[in-house]
N, C-alpha and C positions, 0 to 999 in steps of 0.2 A: 465395609470395614468399620470397626469400632471407632468411637471418637478419639480414644487414646491411641497415639501412633504405635505401630508395631515395630519391634526391633527384629532385624533380620541379619543373619550372617551369610555373606556370599564368599564361598571358598574359591579363590581365583581372581586374577586381575587381567585376564586376556579379553578377547573381543566380546564373547558372549557375557562374561562376567560384567564388563563395563556397560554393555547395552542394558542388561537387566538392572544394574545398579542405578543407571541414569533414569530409567523409566520409573523405577520404584521410588527413588529419592524424590523425583518430581511429583509423585503422588502422595508424598508426606510420610513415607516409610523411613524409619531411622536405620540406615544401611551401614553395616560394617563390612569392609572387604579384608580378607585374610590372604596375604600373598607373600611370595619369596622372590619375585622378580624385582631387583633393585630399581631399575629405571621406571618400572610401572608404579611401584609403591611411592617413589619420590614424586612422580608427576601427580599422583592422586593426592598426596599430602599438600603439595604446593597449589594445585588448581582445582581440586575436586575431580569428579569424573565428568568428562566433556563429551557431548553428543552433537555431531554435525548433521544438519538437515540437508535436504536436496538442493537448497540455494547456497550451500557452503557456509551458512551461519552457524555459529557454535554457541551453545549454552552450557553452563557449568552447574553441576549439582553437588551439594555437600555430601561427603561420606566420611565415615571414620575408617582409619587404616590401621591394621595391626600386622606386624611382621614376626612377633614372638609370641609363643603360646603363653608366656608369663603375663602378657598384656591382654589376653583374651578372656573376657568373662564368659559365663555360660549363657547360651541362647536356646530358646524354645524351638526356633525354626531356623533352618539353614538350607542354603541352595548350593549344590555342588556343581560348579561350572569349570572344572579343570580338565585338561586333556586326560585321556584314558590311562596313559602311562604314569600319571601323577595320582591315580586313585588310591593306591596304597598309602601314600603320604597324607592325602586328604583324610583318609579313614583314621589315621593316627592323630591328626590334628583335631578332628571332631570328637575323638575319644576324650579329649581335654575340654573342648569348647561347647559340646552339645549337652543340654540338660538331660538328666536321667529319663524324663518323660518327653524329651524333645523329638523332633522329626527332621530328618535330612532328606531333601528332594534332589534326586539326580536327574539332570536333563542332558547327560553326556552322550556322545556318539558311541556306537558300537555295542557289543554284547559283553557282559561279564562285570560291569561296574557295580551293579546292585549287589551281586554276590560278594564282591570284595568289601564293600561297605558294611553289608549285613554280617559278615564274618567277625568284624570288629565291634560294630555297634549293636548287633542284634536285629533280626528281620523286622521286629515290631517298630523299630525307629528309622526305617528306610522306606521312602516312597519312590516308586519307579515311574519315570516319565520320559517323554520324548517331545521334541519340538522341531518344526520345519522353518523356524525363524532364522534369517541370515544376518550376520554381523561382520563388518570389516574393520579391523583395527588399523587406524591410520597412523598411530604413534602411541607412545606410552600414555595410557589414560584417556585416549581420544578415539572415539568409535563412530561409525556411521551404520545405520540400518542397511542390511543387504537384501531385505525382502521380508514382507509380512508373512506370518504363518500361524499355526495353531499349536498350543501346548496341550498335550494329552497326558493325563495322569491315570495310573491304576487306582482302583478303589481301595482305600485304606482308612481305617478308623482314625479320626482326628485331622484329616486333611482339609476340612471345610474352611478353617481360617486361612490356609495357604491359597486355596482356590479364590476366596474373597479378596485376598491381598493382591494376587496376580490380576484378577479382574478389575480391581480398583485402579491398577496401573495401565488399563486399556489393553491388556493381553487377552486374546481369545483362548479360553480354557475349556477343555472337555474332560470328562472322566469316563472310563470304560472298564468293563469287567475283565476283559481279556487284553491286558496290556502287551502280552507277548506278540499278538497280532500287529499292534501298532509299532512296536520296536523292530520287528522283522520287516514290516512294511517300509520303515525308514532305512533300515540296513540295506535292503535291496536297492533303494534309490541312491543312498550314499555310495554304494559300491559302483553304481553306474556313472555317477557324476564326479565324485571327488578324485579318483585316480586319474581320470582323463584330463580334468582341468589342471591337475598337478603336472602331468606329463607334457601337455601342450602349452602350459603357462598362459591360460586364457580364463576370463570370467565365465560363469556358468552358461550364459546365453549364447556364447560363441559355439558351444557344442551343437546347437540347433542349426547354425548357419553353415557349418562345415559338413557336407553330406556324408563323408566317410566316418567322421566322428559321431554324427547322429546315428548312423547305422550301428557302429560299434557300441554306443551307449545302450541301444536297444537290445543287442545281443547279450551284453553283460547283465542287463536287467532280467531278461527272460531266463537266463541260466541260473541266476541267483534266486529268482522266484521259484524255479523248479526244485531247488534245494529246500526252500522253505516248505513247499508242499510235501516233499518227501519226509520232512520232519513232523508233518501233521499240523503245520501252522496254516491257519486260514488268514490270508493276507487281507488288508482292509480295502482293497480295490480289485476289480475284476481283471484289469489289464495292466501289467507292470510297466509296459512301454508308455502307454498313455499317461499313467501316473507320474512316471519319471520325467517325461517331457513337460507335463503341467508344472511340476516343481521347478524344473529348469527355466521355464518361461517366467514363473513368478519371481524367481531369484536371479533374473538374467544379469543384473549388474553386480551380483555378489561374487567375490573371490572365495572359493571354497576354503574351509579350514585347512584342508590338506595342502592346497596351493600356498596359503599364507605361511604354513609351517615350513614348506620347502624354501620359500623366499627368505625366511628368517634363519634358515639353517637349523631349525628345531626338529626334534623327533616327530614323526608323523603317527597317525592312528591307523595305519594300513593293517596292522596285525589284528585289530579288533573290528575292522570293517571287512575288507577282502579276506583277511586271514581267518575271520570267523566263518565265512562262507566256505572256504576251503576245508576247514575242520569239520563243519557240518556235512559237507559233501563226502568226505572220507567216512564219516559215521553212518551215513545213509546209503553209501554206494553210488551216489550220483556224481557223474564226472563234471569237473569244473575247469576245463582247459582255458576258457576265455578269461574268467576271473583270476586263474592262476597266472596267466600272462600279464594282466594288468598289475597284479601283486608283485611279480618279479621286476616289471619295468619300474615301478615306484621304488622298490628296494634298490635297484641299480642306480636310479636317479639320485637317491639319498647318498649312496656310496660314492658316486662320482662327484657330487657337490662337497662331500666331506674330504675327499682327497685333493 
């Protein structure tokens, strides 16, 4: 990274946004966080973003916080780390805060976020990516790493400074020509892990220690992978069950984002994860009864908690 610190806008104040903000701020990046969650923004204003390590020690890192677009200057680089159901709002915010020649990198879960951002910002200003990093939000502005992983970016003109920036913060970054393969690879794994952890209320690793849950996770992964193949997607791994279990093992202590949403009473991303697989199954004529069941169970769980 250049000697002059880079300014970066992070859209979001949740688990992943706080984790990336902490790591990047620690590396000398001037981070601004744009959010609308009052408790989150207040905690960030008072204490900075706080990162707890495995020994429960907490370090605080400075960030700038903006809650109004009137306070938001233009940024050359932005990182979109909001939930998928907030993408439309994020696109509108970036229409005000992203420079005309700027780039917004999305590392969100699910399928369809890039298209929503590109519709507002233009495809030339949106970089598509995925990550298997886990993060647990312990409280407003307080996060703990839920498991190391890789950040994979699609090849896009002008992304080299963003790759350098993330690498400087000790993130493992890779670029690929076919980002659709990576995104569908992650989607299959998310569909197998996230709904089950939400339904059972367990961390990722518990799925491996409960025989019936482990078997069900494998069935979901195989069915989702079959849909991807029917769409002509070449997945980035030969065996979806082996890949899913490897990620589950690597993020064993992590509470999936879907489970964290259920516990907070927040909307989940089930529609862009399992729902995306159901939609693709309908389009390709591939049956998806197991993914459909997990989708309906999460929807029922959300409805029961709401009532």
